[in-house]
KEBA-592047 format. One record per residue: residue number from 1; chain; x, y, z of N, C-alpha, C in turn. Coordinates in nm, 3 decimals, padded with zeros to 5 digits, always signed. Each point is the difference from the previous one (the first is absolute). Last residue first. Layout:
BEGIN
[NUM "A" [X Y Z] [X Y Z] [X Y Z]]
...
end
This chain:
BEGIN
[120 "A" [-01.310 -06.396 -04.832] [+00.128 +00.055 -00.062] [+00.004 -00.042 -00.148]]
[119 "A" [-00.343 -00.130 +00.309] [+00.012 +00.151 +00.045] [+00.134 +00.047 -00.096]]
[118 "A" [-00.103 -00.477 -00.011] [-00.100 +00.087 -00.076] [-00.012 +00.140 +00.013]]
[117 "A" [+00.288 -00.306 +00.247] [+00.052 +00.014 -00.150] [-00.119 +00.076 -00.069]]
[116 "A" [-00.086 -00.117 +00.448] [+00.097 +00.117 -00.014] [+00.042 +00.024 -00.141]]
[115 "A" [-00.351 -00.331 +00.153] [-00.015 +00.118 -00.051] [+00.107 +00.094 -00.003]]
[114 "A" [+00.063 -00.464 +00.118] [-00.116 +00.002 -00.092] [-00.024 +00.124 -00.067]]
[113 "A" [+00.299 -00.099 +00.360] [+00.046 -00.045 -00.092] [-00.091 +00.019 -00.118]]
[112 "A" [-00.197 +00.133 +00.383] [+00.106 +00.098 -00.033] [+00.101 -00.064 -00.114]]
[111 "A" [-00.337 -00.260 +00.221] [-00.081 +00.098 -00.077] [+00.131 +00.122 -00.049]]
[110 "A" [+00.153 -00.379 +00.242] [-00.059 -00.043 -00.138] [-00.058 +00.105 -00.055]]
[109 "A" [+00.129 +00.100 +00.429] [+00.106 -00.028 -00.086] [-00.042 -00.036 -00.123]]
[108 "A" [-00.326 +00.000 +00.286] [+00.052 +00.147 -00.008] [+00.110 -00.006 -00.113]]
[107 "A" [-00.146 -00.406 +00.163] [-00.105 +00.052 -00.106] [+00.045 +00.162 -00.010]]
[106 "A" [+00.224 -00.216 +00.336] [+00.047 -00.072 -00.115] [-00.115 +00.064 -00.132]]
[105 "A" [-00.079 +00.139 +00.438] [+00.103 +00.055 -00.038] [+00.067 -00.052 -00.120]]
[104 "A" [-00.400 -00.159 +00.182] [-00.018 +00.147 -00.047] [+00.137 +00.025 -00.052]]
[103 "A" [+00.015 -00.416 +00.193] [-00.032 -00.012 -00.135] [-00.044 +00.151 -00.059]]
[102 "A" [+00.156 -00.038 +00.442] [+00.096 -00.060 -00.063] [-00.044 -00.002 -00.151]]
[101 "A" [-00.311 +00.133 +00.340] [+00.083 +00.101 -00.042] [+00.091 -00.067 -00.092]]
[100 "A" [-00.306 -00.280 +00.144] [-00.042 +00.100 -00.083] [+00.102 +00.111 -00.039]]
[99 "A" [+00.096 -00.319 +00.321] [-00.017 -00.065 -00.147] [-00.047 +00.100 -00.096]]
[98 "A" [+00.045 +00.109 +00.470] [+00.121 +00.011 -00.085] [-00.006 -00.057 -00.134]]
[97 "A" [-00.361 -00.018 +00.307] [+00.011 +00.136 -00.057] [+00.141 +00.003 -00.107]]
[96 "A" [-00.084 -00.399 +00.238] [-00.119 +00.013 -00.119] [+00.033 +00.111 -00.057]]
[95 "A" [+00.254 -00.045 +00.384] [+00.028 -00.100 -00.111] [-00.070 +00.012 -00.121]]
[94 "A" [-00.121 +00.216 +00.415] [+00.136 +00.073 -00.055] [+00.020 -00.066 -00.133]]
[93 "A" [-00.349 -00.191 +00.256] [-00.064 +00.094 -00.084] [+00.133 +00.066 -00.030]]
[92 "A" [+00.125 -00.352 +00.264] [-00.071 -00.070 -00.127] [-00.061 +00.144 -00.086]]
[91 "A" [+00.242 +00.092 +00.402] [+00.058 -00.052 -00.093] [-00.063 -00.036 -00.142]]
[90 "A" [-00.261 +00.121 +00.411] [+00.063 +00.102 -00.089] [+00.097 -00.024 -00.092]]
[89 "A" [-00.179 -00.332 +00.249] [-00.107 +00.044 -00.100] [+00.062 +00.138 -00.062]]
[88 "A" [+00.259 -00.222 +00.337] [+00.019 -00.046 -00.126] [-00.138 +00.033 -00.095]]
[87 "A" [+00.046 +00.220 +00.416] [+00.127 +00.045 -00.075] [-00.004 -00.108 -00.146]]
[86 "A" [-00.450 +00.151 +00.271] [+00.098 -00.116 +00.010] [+00.099 +00.024 -00.107]]
[85 "A" [-00.469 +00.254 +00.221] [+00.141 +00.028 -00.048] [+00.068 -00.150 +00.018]]
[84 "A" [-00.523 -00.053 -00.019] [+00.104 +00.091 +00.075] [+00.135 -00.009 -00.056]]
[83 "A" [-00.353 -00.211 -00.223] [-00.024 +00.127 +00.033] [+00.102 +00.058 +00.092]]
[82 "A" [-00.003 -00.420 -00.328] [+00.094 +00.069 +00.126] [-00.050 +00.147 -00.002]]
[81 "A" [-00.228 -00.276 -00.291] [+00.035 -00.103 +00.062] [+00.114 +00.024 +00.132]]
[80 "A" [-00.206 +00.353 -00.334] [-00.110 -00.114 +00.065] [+00.070 -00.115 +00.094]]
[79 "A" [+00.280 +00.326 -00.231] [-00.077 +00.075 +00.111] [-00.104 -00.109 +00.054]]
[78 "A" [+00.270 -00.166 -00.356] [+00.050 +00.001 +00.128] [-00.076 +00.081 +00.112]]
[77 "A" [-00.218 -00.041 -00.424] [+00.017 -00.102 +00.069] [+00.102 -00.027 +00.121]]
[76 "A" [-00.041 +00.408 -00.254] [-00.117 -00.018 +00.067] [-00.005 -00.163 +00.052]]
[75 "A" [+00.399 +00.121 -00.230] [-00.026 +00.116 +00.107] [-00.155 -00.041 +00.059]]
[74 "A" [+00.091 -00.232 -00.393] [+00.069 -00.040 +00.110] [+00.007 +00.086 +00.121]]
[73 "A" [-00.207 +00.144 -00.379] [-00.071 -00.112 +00.072] [+00.088 -00.053 +00.093]]
[72 "A" [+00.187 +00.352 -00.239] [-00.120 +00.068 +00.105] [-00.064 -00.112 +00.030]]
[71 "A" [+00.327 -00.135 -00.287] [+00.051 +00.071 +00.138] [-00.117 +00.047 +00.087]]
[70 "A" [-00.106 -00.171 -00.452] [+00.042 -00.086 +00.112] [+00.066 +00.055 +00.109]]
[69 "A" [-00.123 +00.317 -00.298] [-00.122 -00.076 +00.032] [+00.040 -00.117 +00.082]]
[68 "A" [+00.350 +00.209 -00.195] [-00.025 +00.100 +00.091] [-00.142 -00.061 +00.059]]
[67 "A" [+00.211 -00.228 -00.335] [+00.058 -00.037 +00.118] [-00.060 +00.106 +00.093]]
[66 "A" [-00.165 +00.054 -00.411] [-00.053 -00.159 +00.056] [+00.089 +00.009 +00.129]]
[65 "A" [+00.083 +00.378 -00.240] [-00.095 +00.024 +00.039] [-00.075 -00.152 +00.069]]
[64 "A" [+00.407 +00.000 -00.218] [+00.011 +00.090 +00.111] [-00.129 +00.027 +00.063]]
[63 "A" [+00.037 -00.275 -00.389] [+00.052 -00.061 +00.114] [+00.011 +00.075 +00.117]]
[62 "A" [-00.179 +00.179 -00.411] [-00.105 -00.107 +00.070] [+00.071 -00.060 +00.120]]
[61 "A" [+00.264 +00.320 -00.247] [-00.134 +00.059 +00.056] [-00.057 -00.109 +00.069]]
[60 "A" [+00.350 -00.175 -00.261] [+00.031 +00.070 +00.128] [-00.104 +00.081 +00.049]]
[59 "A" [-00.112 -00.200 -00.381] [+00.038 -00.090 +00.071] [+00.063 +00.066 +00.132]]
[58 "A" [-00.089 +00.283 -00.347] [-00.147 -00.059 +00.043] [+00.038 -00.131 +00.103]]
[57 "A" [+00.391 +00.197 -00.236] [-00.065 +00.087 +00.107] [-00.137 -00.031 +00.062]]
[56 "A" [+00.226 -00.279 -00.334] [+00.083 -00.024 +00.151] [-00.084 +00.123 +00.078]]
[55 "A" [-00.198 -00.069 -00.403] [+00.002 -00.108 +00.059] [+00.043 +00.003 +00.145]]
[54 "A" [+00.077 +00.353 -00.314] [-00.146 +00.006 +00.062] [-00.015 -00.125 +00.085]]
[53 "A" [+00.396 +00.033 -00.253] [+00.015 +00.090 +00.119] [-00.153 +00.008 +00.057]]
[52 "A" [+00.034 -00.267 -00.373] [+00.067 -00.048 +00.092] [+00.023 +00.110 +00.136]]
[51 "A" [-00.198 +00.145 -00.400] [-00.107 -00.087 +00.066] [+00.084 -00.086 +00.110]]
[50 "A" [+00.165 +00.493 -00.108] [-00.009 -00.100 -00.077] [-00.095 -00.091 +00.079]]
[49 "A" [-00.060 +00.522 +00.079] [+00.093 -00.085 -00.004] [-00.031 -00.150 -00.055]]
[48 "A" [-00.142 +00.506 +00.011] [-00.027 -00.098 -00.085] [+00.095 -00.104 +00.021]]
[47 "A" [-00.048 +00.441 +00.246] [+00.113 -00.038 -00.077] [-00.002 -00.150 -00.089]]
[46 "A" [-00.380 +00.209 +00.234] [+00.051 +00.074 -00.045] [+00.123 -00.021 -00.074]]
[45 "A" [-00.199 -00.345 +00.233] [-00.105 +00.049 -00.109] [+00.076 +00.120 -00.089]]
[44 "A" [+00.209 -00.151 +00.401] [+00.006 -00.121 -00.106] [-00.090 +00.048 -00.111]]
[43 "A" [-00.025 +00.284 +00.367] [+00.111 +00.001 -00.060] [+00.031 -00.100 -00.114]]
[42 "A" [-00.365 -00.032 +00.257] [-00.018 +00.107 -00.061] [+00.132 +00.017 -00.087]]
[41 "A" [-00.008 -00.336 +00.312] [-00.097 -00.033 -00.109] [-00.005 +00.120 -00.100]]
[40 "A" [+00.225 +00.050 +00.411] [+00.098 -00.069 -00.088] [-00.088 -00.055 -00.118]]
[39 "A" [-00.215 +00.237 +00.310] [+00.068 +00.103 -00.032] [+00.087 -00.077 -00.117]]
[38 "A" [-00.266 -00.266 +00.244] [-00.111 +00.098 -00.085] [+00.115 +00.091 -00.073]]
[37 "A" [+00.167 -00.261 +00.366] [-00.016 -00.096 -00.104] [-00.080 +00.080 -00.116]]
[36 "A" [+00.080 +00.249 +00.398] [+00.111 -00.039 -00.094] [-00.004 -00.079 -00.099]]
[35 "A" [-00.351 +00.060 +00.281] [+00.015 +00.124 -00.068] [+00.119 -00.006 -00.079]]
[34 "A" [-00.113 -00.344 +00.255] [-00.075 -00.011 -00.116] [-00.003 +00.120 -00.054]]
[33 "A" [+00.224 -00.062 +00.387] [+00.069 -00.074 -00.103] [-00.102 -00.001 -00.122]]
[32 "A" [-00.119 +00.248 +00.377] [+00.116 +00.044 -00.034] [+00.039 -00.085 -00.120]]
[31 "A" [-00.380 -00.165 +00.202] [-00.023 +00.115 -00.075] [+00.126 +00.059 -00.074]]
[30 "A" [+00.037 -00.345 +00.321] [-00.037 -00.052 -00.126] [-00.014 +00.119 -00.093]]
[29 "A" [+00.112 +00.089 +00.414] [+00.118 -00.032 -00.076] [-00.042 -00.051 -00.127]]
[28 "A" [-00.314 +00.123 +00.329] [+00.028 +00.100 -00.063] [+00.151 -00.029 -00.094]]
[27 "A" [-00.450 -00.255 +00.190] [+00.119 -00.038 +00.015] [+00.087 +00.100 -00.093]]
[26 "A" [-00.519 -00.032 +00.049] [+00.103 +00.001 +00.133] [+00.141 -00.032 -00.011]]
[25 "A" [-00.330 +00.022 -00.364] [-00.062 +00.090 +00.082] [+00.090 +00.021 +00.145]]
[24 "A" [+00.122 -00.282 -00.400] [-00.017 +00.139 -00.045] [-00.056 +00.090 +00.137]]
[23 "A" [+00.032 -00.462 +00.049] [+00.134 +00.038 -00.041] [-00.003 +00.161 -00.011]]
[22 "A" [-00.406 -00.262 +00.045] [+00.083 +00.049 +00.143] [+00.131 +00.043 -00.029]]
[21 "A" [-00.249 -00.099 -00.380] [-00.049 +00.092 +00.057] [+00.044 +00.042 +00.126]]
[20 "A" [+00.136 -00.390 -00.206] [+00.094 +00.131 -00.069] [-00.080 +00.092 +00.038]]
[19 "A" [-00.182 -00.386 +00.178] [+00.149 +00.025 +00.042] [+00.045 +00.089 -00.064]]
[18 "A" [-00.417 -00.081 -00.125] [-00.008 +00.045 +00.140] [+00.135 +00.015 +00.029]]
[17 "A" [-00.029 -00.203 -00.395] [-00.028 +00.139 -00.016] [-00.021 +00.072 +00.129]]
[16 "A" [+00.052 -00.454 -00.012] [+00.136 +00.042 -00.029] [-00.018 +00.136 -00.028]]
[15 "A" [-00.365 -00.245 +00.103] [+00.093 +00.026 +00.086] [+00.108 +00.041 -00.016]]
[14 "A" [-00.286 -00.079 -00.357] [-00.071 +00.125 +00.097] [+00.088 -00.019 +00.130]]
[13 "A" [+00.102 -00.304 -00.293] [+00.046 +00.114 -00.073] [-00.047 +00.087 +00.107]]
[12 "A" [-00.144 -00.402 +00.106] [+00.150 +00.012 +00.013] [+00.062 +00.148 -00.059]]
[11 "A" [-00.479 -00.160 -00.068] [+00.058 +00.052 +00.138] [+00.139 +00.031 +00.019]]
[10 "A" [-00.109 -00.218 -00.427] [-00.043 +00.146 +00.027] [+00.014 +00.054 +00.115]]
[9 "A" [+00.080 -00.466 -00.008] [+00.101 +00.081 -00.082] [-00.039 +00.145 -00.002]]
[8 "A" [-00.318 -00.282 +00.190] [+00.109 +00.014 +00.098] [+00.122 +00.063 -00.060]]
[7 "A" [-00.376 -00.092 -00.283] [-00.030 +00.106 +00.090] [+00.118 +00.007 +00.102]]
[6 "A" [+00.047 -00.364 -00.295] [-00.001 +00.142 -00.072] [-00.036 +00.127 +00.097]]
[5 "A" [-00.094 -00.440 +00.153] [+00.146 +00.008 -00.011] [+00.045 +00.153 -00.066]]
[4 "A" [-00.456 -00.154 +00.031] [+00.066 +00.055 +00.124] [+00.118 +00.004 +00.000]]
[3 "A" [-00.314 +00.085 -00.418] [+00.083 -00.111 +00.056] [+00.051 +00.060 +00.132]]
[2 "A" [-00.418 +00.219 -00.280] [+00.140 +00.018 +00.046] [+00.082 -00.106 +00.051]]
[1 "A" [-00.474 +00.067 -00.281] [+00.055 +00.013 +00.113] [+00.152 -00.022 -00.017]]
end
């Protein structure tokens, strides 16, 4: 018999998996970011980047994808509590999207710092 607390933990993975499925199915930006993450991963394999570079690269990938997921959840929440247009609701969505963009651009710069030396 599996203890009920353990079952709850297993279900939490199930719910997280459903969230990941949601991102794959319905969020184009997540797919675009995942494409670039895979590209960076492939470049990492090709150029045999150092362990420290791998850590930095994987952190950037994880943070960008996580921020996009949080952004999407904020958008859903705003749509739920403010189904009609409201300027503050728009600002909330814009700010959440800006967070993703800011870290995506920082990650791009980090990626260039890691990979440009390997091209030359």
